[in-house]
N, C-alpha and C positions, 0 to 999 in steps of 0.2 A: 174580497175585491171591490172596486172602487168605479160607481157606473157613475159620475157626475159627468156633464157634457163636457167637460171639459178632455177628460180621458177619451169619449166617442168622439169626437170631432178631429175631420181629417185633418191634419198640419198640412201647411202650404211646403212642400217640397223644394229642398235647397237646390235639386236639377230639374230641369224641364223632364220629364216626363217621356219624351222622345230620348232622352239620352239611353232610357233601358231598353232591353228587348222586351218584349211584349209578349205576355203567356195568353190564351184563354183555354179556360177550361169549366167546370160547373158537372152539374148531377139533376138528373131528372126528380122533380118530385114528387114522389110516388111513394117516399116512406123513409123513415130515420137512416142513416149512415151504416154499414158493416165494418168488420175486420178488412172484409176484402177490398172495400173502397180507401181504406187506411193502409194496406199494404202496398194497393197499385196506384194511390194518387196523391192519396190526401199529406204522406209522411212529405214526400216529395214537393207539395204546393209551402209546405211550410219552410222547407229550408230554403226553397226559391225566391221568395216574397222581398227576400234584400236585394239580391240583383235583379230584380226581373220587376218590370211594372205590371202586376197580374189582373185580370180580371174571374171573378168566377160567378157564371152564370147559374141562375137556381131554373133551371131548365122546364116551367115549370106549362111553355105550349110545345114544348116536344112531348113534354107526359103527355098531352092529350090525345096525340096521336095513335095510341090503344089502348087510353083510360077517357076517353070522350062521356063513355056511361058513367063515369063514377067521378066528376067534376070536384066535389069535395072533397074527394082522397085526396086530389092534386093539390087543392087550395089549401087545407090544412098543414101539407105538408112541406109547404115553402118554410115556415118557420120554422121546423124540423132541421130541415137541410142545414139551414142558416144556422140553426143550434149547433148543431155537427160542425162546421167550420169555424167557429169559435171556440168551442171545446178544445180541439185537437190542436189549437196554438194559429188559426190565421185572424191578423192582427189589422184591423179595418184601417189604422193609419196607413198599412205596406199595402195592402190588397185592395180591390173592389169588389164587393158584395152587390150583386144586382138583380132585377127582376126579370126575366127574357118578355115577357109579354108585354111588358111596360115600354118597350124600346122599341116602338114603331117603326124604323129603319131596317129593323134585323126585318122585318114583313115585307117591306117594300124591296128590298137585297133578296129576299128566296123568290117572290113573284120574281124578278128581271129576271134571276139567274136561269130560274125555270125555262127559260126562253134559248139556253144553251147547254142542255142538254137534254136525252129523248130517251123516251121510258125505257128504250131496250139497254140503253148504258145504266141506267137505275138498277133495272132490275140484274145487271150483272154484277152489280157489286156486292160481293164476298159476303161484308158487313150484312149487307142486307136479306142478299137471300138466306144464309145460316138462320136469321134473327124472323124469317119469315116462316120458314123451318118450324123453330122451335115454338111459336106461339102459333101454330096450326092454321094459320090463315088459308091457305089454299089459295085459291084466286080472289077470296072476298080481303082483299087486304085495304087497310085503309088508305086511301090517295095520302094525305098527308104523312102517312109512312114511309111508303114508298119514297116520296118526295123528301125524305128525310137527310138525303147527303146535300141537295141543293140549301136548306136550310143551315144547314150547318156550315156548308160553305161561306153562307153570310155573315153567321155567326162570328167566326174566323175573321173574316177578311176585315169586316166592319169595327172590330176592333184592332186592325193592321197588326195582328197576333202572328209572330214569327218562330214560336213555339208553341205544342200542342200534346199537354201531357195525357197519353192513351195506352190504353193496353194494345200487345200485337194484334187482336182481333180488329181494334178498331184503324190500323194505318190504311188499309183500303177510304176508309172517307175523308181522310189527309189526304191522297193520292187525288181523288177527284175533286177536292176542293181546289187543288193547284190545275187541273186541267181546266176548270173554269176560270181561276185567274187568268191563265195562259191565254184562252180564247177572249177574253173580254181586252187584257193587255196589248193584242193582235188589232183587236176592232179600234180601239185607242188610238194606236198608234203608238203607247206612248207605254211606260211601267206605271201603270195607276195603282195596282193593288200589290203585295208581297206574296211569294209563295211562304210555305208554312214546313216545317219541320216536324215529325211526331218525335216527342220525348218516350220512349217506351222504359218502363221499368224494369229493373235488373229481376227483380220477385215476379214469377209468371202468375197467371193468373190464380187466386186465391181457389181450392176447392170447399164448398160445402163440409159441416161440420159432419154430415152424413158419409163422405166421399165418393157421393154415386153423381155428383153435375158440380158445376161453378157456384160460389156462393151469389145468392142475390136476396133480394126481399121475396119478389114472388114465392121463390122456391119453399121457402119456411124454413131454409137451410143456412139460415146465417145466424151471428152471433153478434149485435147491432152494441156500437161507442158506448150505447149508456147502460149495457148488461149488468145486472147485480152480480154481488160475489155469488151467490146461489145458481145464476142463471149460467155462468163462466164454468164453476164446477159441474153442473149437469152435463153442459155440451164436450167441456174436457174428456169427461167418464163414459159416452155415450161415443168418444168417435173413434171410428177404423181404423184398425191397425194393420195385422196379417192373420189371417183366419189361420192358417195354417201353423202359428203360432201361439202353439197349445199348452207348453211348460217352457217356464224361463230357462230351460237347458237347450231345450230347440233354437235351430239355428231361424234365423228371423228377414222375411225381407225389407229392405228401406224402402225400396220405389213402390208407389201406388200406396204408402201409409201415411194417412192422413198430421196425424201425431208430427211426424219428422218433416212434411212441407210447412208446418206452422212452424217447426222450430227453426229450419231454416230462414222462416218470414221474419220472426220474432226474437228468436235470443241470441245474443249481441255478441257472444262468448263463442264463435265459428267453431275452434278447435274443439271445445268441449262437445260441440254438435259432432263433430269429422271422430272423434272418441268413443261416442255413444253409439252413429252407424257402426263401427267396425265392430264394436262390441255384441251388438244387436245380431248383426252377419252370423258369428260365430257363435252365439249362445250366452245364455248365462243373463241375458238381461232381459225382465220383466216389464212388458205393457205399463204396468201399476208406477214403477219409476221414473220414466217416460211420462206419462199423461202427470206426475205430482211435480213433475221441475216444468212442465208445459202452463200446467195453471198458476203456479207461483208467479211465471213469466206475465201472461195475461191478465191476471188479478193487477200486478202492479204495472202494467201498460195502461190499463183501462180505469183503475184508480181515480187518476187523476183528471182525467178527461171527464170523468162521468160526475166527477164535482165541480168541475168549472162549469159544465153544462145544466146541472141544476142551478149553481148562481146564475147562469143568464138567462135561463126557463124564467127565475122568479122578478125577473124583470122583463115582460114582453114588450113595452112600448118602447125601451133602451133599443131591443132587436130590432122593432119593426123601423125605428130611427136611421140603424144603420143602413138597414136594406135602402130605402128612401133615401137618403144622404150616397150611398152608390147609384143607385139605381138614375140620379138625378143627373152623375158624373158619365155616367156609359150613357146615357142619353145623347150628351152631349158630343162625346167622341163618334158614337155611332152616326147620327146626323150629319158631321161635316163626312164622313166616308161616304154616305150616302149622295152626297150634295158633290163629292169630286167625282164617281163612278158618272154619277145621271149628266153631267158635263163634258165628261171624256167623253162620251158616249153619242154626245151632241141628241141628246132628249130634248125637246121640245119643251120651253119653261116662260114662264108666263111673268 
């Protein structure tokens, strides 16, 4: 892999960026990314970067909303997440990787937008309600966490994004963003900001390898994109199938079977997967055979990602340079939006 400056520099675009639809997406910098991220978003991001002007936000500021007591974790995972982006095939010549905390316009827009949303509306947001419950905050909710929908609205609108790849559970966040957009536009008397659409992947949220919850970095049930062959093998062998499928001859349940969920997500031979489901339901197909197939698929998928990640990790200065370069471009774009919004609303200017 060539890490010379010319391969890392962003080439001049043949067409203006405005000619392409804009995508804004990103990840909290709380740990390396995993298979759930790949199935739910990363694969789509790689496919869309040729047809869209794509910004990938290293969301370290958002990560602080519930990790303020462990700032070191948030800081060190900035580069870890950037490495995962590059490893899966994000091309810095096509997609802009940028650091959220180094884009001051986002913080200013967030503060501005908080004046156009109520605490009651924030608390009614289904995504926020569920995440508050999952984290056990009770009434001790960090203010930054509760106000995240306004901050996400700032992120999306600052880049002029009209497409936001999210899971189905995050769709209420896009809805709330568009509510803020409509209110700003109404006050300005003209369409200053654009509404965005949620791009929800066909593959649902991937369960953890333990089958008990969604795959998550904090839940300890994730298979990272940099997992070793032994890690992959151990995870697949431990996967939940059907506890009533005690003998090969027994009929088995496909629904809720984590191995089949992963085959649906990653096996390119959909006809074969359908045949396997039929065979499993009528009996005569063992869990070992299914797991052997899944392991082979995951080993083949993750081996090149793991190798590319190691190549980039061996050149941290180049990776940091990419993030700096992308952040500089993003800073210009977001500052222009802030200027346009404040002028349109008639705020006092010196």
